[in-house]
C-alpha positions in Angstrom: 0.1 0.1 0.1 1.4 3.3 -0.8 -0.2 6.4 0.5 1.1 10.1 -0.4 -0.1 12.8 1.8 0.8 16.5 1.0 0.6 18.6 3.8 0.8 22.5 3.6 2.2 24.9 6.4 1.9 28.6 6.6 4.7 30.1 8.1 3.9 33.7 7.5 3.8 33.1 3.9 5.0 31.8 1.3 3.9 28.5 2.0 6.4 25.4 3.0 5.6 22.0 1.3 6.1 18.7 3.0 5.3 15.6 1.0 5.5 12.7 3.2 5.3 9.3 1.4 4.2 6.3 3.9 4.8 3.0 2.5 3.5 -0.2 4.2 5.8 -3.0 3.4 6.1 -6.1 5.5 4.1 -4.5 8.3 6.8 -2.1 8.9 6.2 1.6 8.4 8.8 3.7 6.5 8.7 7.4 6.0 10.6 9.2 3.5 10.1 13.0 4.1 11.0 15.3 1.0 10.9 19.0 2.3 12.2 22.5 1.2 13.3 24.3 4.4 14.0 28.1 4.6 16.2 29.7 7.0 12.8 31.0 8.8 11.4 27.6 9.5 15.0 26.2 10.6 14.6 29.0 13.5 11.2 27.8 14.2 12.6 24.2 14.5 15.5 24.9 16.2 18.2 24.4 13.6 19.5 27.6 13.1 22.9 28.0 11.4 22.9 24.1 10.7 22.6 22.7 7.5 19.1 20.9 6.9 19.6 17.9 4.7 16.8 17.6 2.1 16.1 14.1 0.7 16.7 14.9 -3.0 16.2 11.6 -4.7 13.7 8.7 -4.5 13.7 5.9 -7.1 12.3 2.6 -6.7 11.6 3.1 -3.1 15.2 4.3 -2.6 15.7 7.4 -0.4 18.9 9.5 -1.0 19.6 12.4 1.2 21.7 15.2 0.0 24.1 17.3 1.8 26.0 20.6 1.1 29.2 22.1 1.8 29.0 23.1 5.2 27.4 19.6 6.2 30.3 17.8 4.6 32.8 20.0 6.6 31.1 18.9 9.9 30.7 15.3 8.7 34.3 15.2 8.2 35.0 16.0 11.7 32.9 12.8 12.6 35.0 9.5 12.5 32.0 7.4 12.3 30.6 8.8 9.2 32.2 8.4 5.7 32.9 10.5 2.6 33.3 8.4 -0.3 34.5 10.1 -3.7 33.8 7.9 -6.2 35.9 9.4 -9.3 38.8 7.3 -11.0 42.3 7.5 -9.1 43.6 9.3 -12.3 40.7 12.4 -11.8 41.7 12.6 -7.9 45.4 12.7 -8.6 44.8 15.5 -11.3 42.4 17.7 -9.4 42.7 16.8 -5.8 40.3 15.4 -3.0 38.2 16.3 -0.2 40.6 16.1 2.7 39.2 13.1 5.1 37.4 11.3 2.2 38.5 8.0 0.5 38.5 7.4 -3.2 36.6 4.1 -4.4 36.2 4.1 -7.9 32.4 4.0 -8.8 33.3 0.8 -10.9 34.6 -1.0 -7.8 32.2 0.4 -5.3 30.1 -2.7 -5.3 32.9 -5.1 -4.6 34.7 -2.9 -1.9 31.4 -2.1 -0.1 29.9 -5.6 -0.4 30.9 -8.9 0.8 33.9 -9.3 -1.4 36.0 -7.2 0.7 36.7 -8.2 4.1 37.0 -6.0 7.3 40.8 -6.5 7.2 41.1 -5.8 3.3 39.1 -2.7 3.8 41.2 -1.3 6.5 44.4 -2.0 4.5 43.2 -0.4 1.6 41.6 2.8 3.3 43.0 3.2 7.0 39.2 3.1 7.9 37.1 0.5 9.6 34.7 -1.0 6.9 31.2 0.6 7.2 28.3 -1.1 8.7 25.0 -0.8 6.6 23.8 1.8 9.3 27.0 4.0 8.8 26.3 7.3 7.4 27.7 7.4 3.8 28.2 10.5 1.8 28.9 10.1 -1.7 30.9 12.5 -3.8 32.3 12.7 -7.4 33.1 15.5 -9.7 29.6 17.4 -10.0 27.3 14.7 -8.5 25.8 12.5 -10.9 28.0 9.5 -10.2 27.7 10.2 -6.7 23.7 9.6 -7.0 24.3 6.5 -8.9 26.7 5.3 -6.5 24.4 6.1 -3.7 21.9 3.8 -5.3 24.0 0.9 -5.6 25.2 1.3 -2.0 21.0 1.0 -1.1 21.1 -2.2 -3.5 24.0 -3.5 -0.8 21.8 -2.8 2.0 23.1 0.5 3.3 20.5 2.5 4.7 22.0 6.0 5.5 23.0 6.9 2.2 23.8 11.0 1.0 24.8 12.6 -1.7 27.0 15.8 -1.8 25.5 17.9 -4.3 28.1 19.8 -6.2 30.7 17.4 -5.0 34.3 18.1 -6.0 33.4 21.3 -8.0 31.4 22.9 -5.2 34.1 22.0 -2.7 36.7 23.4 -4.6 34.9 26.5 -5.2 33.8 27.0 -1.7 37.4 26.4 -0.3 39.0 28.7 -2.8 36.4 31.5 -1.6 37.1 30.8 2.1 41.0 31.0 1.3 40.5 34.1 -0.6 38.5 35.9 2.2 41.2 34.9 4.7 
């Protein structure tokens, strides 16, 4: 049973829209919230000065969140979360990387995140513990498209806390360049 409810909230106009999709599958209730939140609403909800993740993609009952530059900066400071750059090794060598991220070529992602790679092998390759299926994974690439496809692959492997850094390397490079120029 798929039930879609459209809720409309008036926060002093214009309206904020929240689509809530409830999917009753195997007697469990799953909820995916697609929302557009403006700073005024963040203040009302007590989330001032924090990036509010919007669920950006939903395909075949896969919900993939999106994060921005500020969220990725905070996430990189948290060792139990993992930023994965899915560009090729050559691309990363030519352009640079997001500090603290690991590089897993998109073509190897299923093998490395799947059962083919042991905990020990993963640690030997990346110096990090292999993520559990509930670990927050944030995918990045050059501009975001391969990151989204990789996030879908991770969901197919059973990962449940999957996000995409929209803008990916291009956004990271531009924002860090702006920050460095302002200092």
